[in-house]
C-alpha positions in Angstrom: 0.1 0.1 0.0 1.4 3.5 -0.2 -0.2 7.2 -0.6 -1.0 6.8 -3.8 -3.6 4.8 -2.9 -5.9 8.3 -1.9 -6.3 9.1 -4.9 -8.6 6.3 -5.3 -10.4 7.0 -2.2 -13.9 7.7 -2.7 -14.3 10.8 -0.8 -17.9 10.8 -0.9 -18.4 7.5 0.5 -16.1 8.3 2.9 -18.0 11.4 4.3 -21.4 9.9 4.5 -19.5 6.5 6.5 -18.1 9.3 8.7 -21.7 10.4 9.2 -23.1 7.9 9.4 -21.1 6.9 12.8 -21.5 10.6 13.8 -25.3 9.3 13.9 -24.7 6.6 15.8 -22.1 8.5 18.4 -25.2 10.8 18.9 -28.0 8.4 19.5 -25.7 6.2 21.3 -24.6 8.9 24.0 -27.6 10.7 24.4 -28.7 11.6 27.9 -31.8 8.7 27.7 -29.9 6.2 26.0 -26.6 5.6 27.1 -25.1 9.3 27.8 -25.8 9.1 31.4 -24.4 5.5 32.5 -21.4 6.4 29.9 -21.0 9.8 31.9 -21.1 7.6 35.7 -19.0 4.9 34.1 -16.1 8.0 33.2 -16.3 9.8 36.1 -16.8 12.9 34.2 -20.1 14.4 36.0 -21.7 17.5 33.8 -22.9 20.4 35.9 -26.6 21.6 35.2 -26.7 23.5 32.5 -23.4 22.4 30.8 -23.2 22.9 26.8 -20.3 20.9 25.1 -18.0 23.5 23.0 -19.7 23.1 19.5 -16.2 22.4 18.2 -16.5 19.2 19.9 -18.6 17.6 17.5 -16.8 19.3 14.3 -13.7 17.7 15.3 -15.2 14.6 16.3 -16.8 14.2 12.2 -13.1 15.7 10.8 -11.6 12.1 12.9 -14.2 9.9 12.0 -14.0 11.3 8.4 -9.9 10.4 8.5 -10.9 7.0 9.8 -13.1 6.5 6.9 -10.2 7.3 5.0 -8.2 5.2 5.8 -10.6 2.8 6.1 -11.3 3.2 2.3 -7.5 2.8 1.6 -7.4 -0.3 3.6 -10.4 -1.3 1.2 -8.5 -0.7 -1.8 -5.6 -2.0 -1.2 -6.9 -5.0 0.0 -9.6 -5.5 -3.2 -12.2 -5.6 -0.6 -15.6 -4.9 -2.5 -18.4 -6.8 -1.5 -20.3 -6.1 1.8 -18.3 -9.7 3.3 -15.2 -7.6 2.5 -16.2 -4.8 4.4 -17.5 -6.4 7.4 -14.1 -8.7 7.3 -12.4 -5.5 7.0 -14.5 -3.4 9.3 -13.7 -6.0 12.0 -10.5 -6.6 11.8 -9.9 -2.8 12.0 -12.2 -1.9 15.2 -11.0 -5.3 16.8 -7.3 -5.2 16.1 -6.8 -1.4 16.3 -9.5 0.8 18.0 -11.3 -1.7 20.5 -7.8 -3.0 21.8 -6.6 0.7 22.4 -10.5 1.6 24.5 -9.3 -1.3 26.1 -6.1 -0.4 27.1 -7.3 3.1 28.1 -9.9 1.1 30.4 -6.9 -0.3 32.4 -5.4 3.1 32.7 -7.4 5.0 32.6 -8.4 5.4 36.3 -12.1 5.4 35.5 -14.8 4.5 38.5 -16.5 2.0 36.2 -13.9 0.6 33.9 -15.9 -2.3 32.4 -19.3 -0.2 32.2 -16.7 2.8 30.4 -15.1 -0.1 27.6 -18.0 -1.7 26.9 -20.1 1.4 26.0 -16.9 3.1 24.3 -15.9 -0.3 22.6 -19.4 -1.3 21.2 -20.1 2.1 20.0 -16.4 2.1 18.2 -16.9 -1.3 17.2 -20.4 -0.8 15.4 -19.1 2.3 13.9 -15.4 1.3 12.7 -17.7 -1.8 11.0 -20.3 0.9 9.4 -18.0 2.7 7.8 -15.8 -0.5 6.4 -18.9 -1.5 4.7 -20.2 1.6 3.1 -16.5 2.5 1.9 -15.7 -0.8 0.5 -19.6 -0.9 -1.2 -19.8 2.4 -2.5 -16.9 2.4 -5.4 
């Protein structure tokens, strides 16, 4: 694989994949879904009326886009083109890189509920990378 693969990336597919992951996260971390549990597990707490800086959401979307471009590069480099290929690519990259990194953070991050924190973050990122990989693999 080389950086020449960047010219083969379908950037619209990468953008749609990033937006899909962002939407998943918005639902996942909503307070009525898993947001409150995630805050408790992480021990961060949110003051009454707290509103996060909108830049954090823009940065998240940009980072998801970077991941989607990398996944598209992996798909091109491995010749992945089918839904099944996308699932395998997503599982390998999510479990091999993302979920393991989150697990290490859970081990050392001194969270009040490290297992719950890992489960919430690991699962959403596993699903997110899987969705991204499938989209950028099949949308050619």
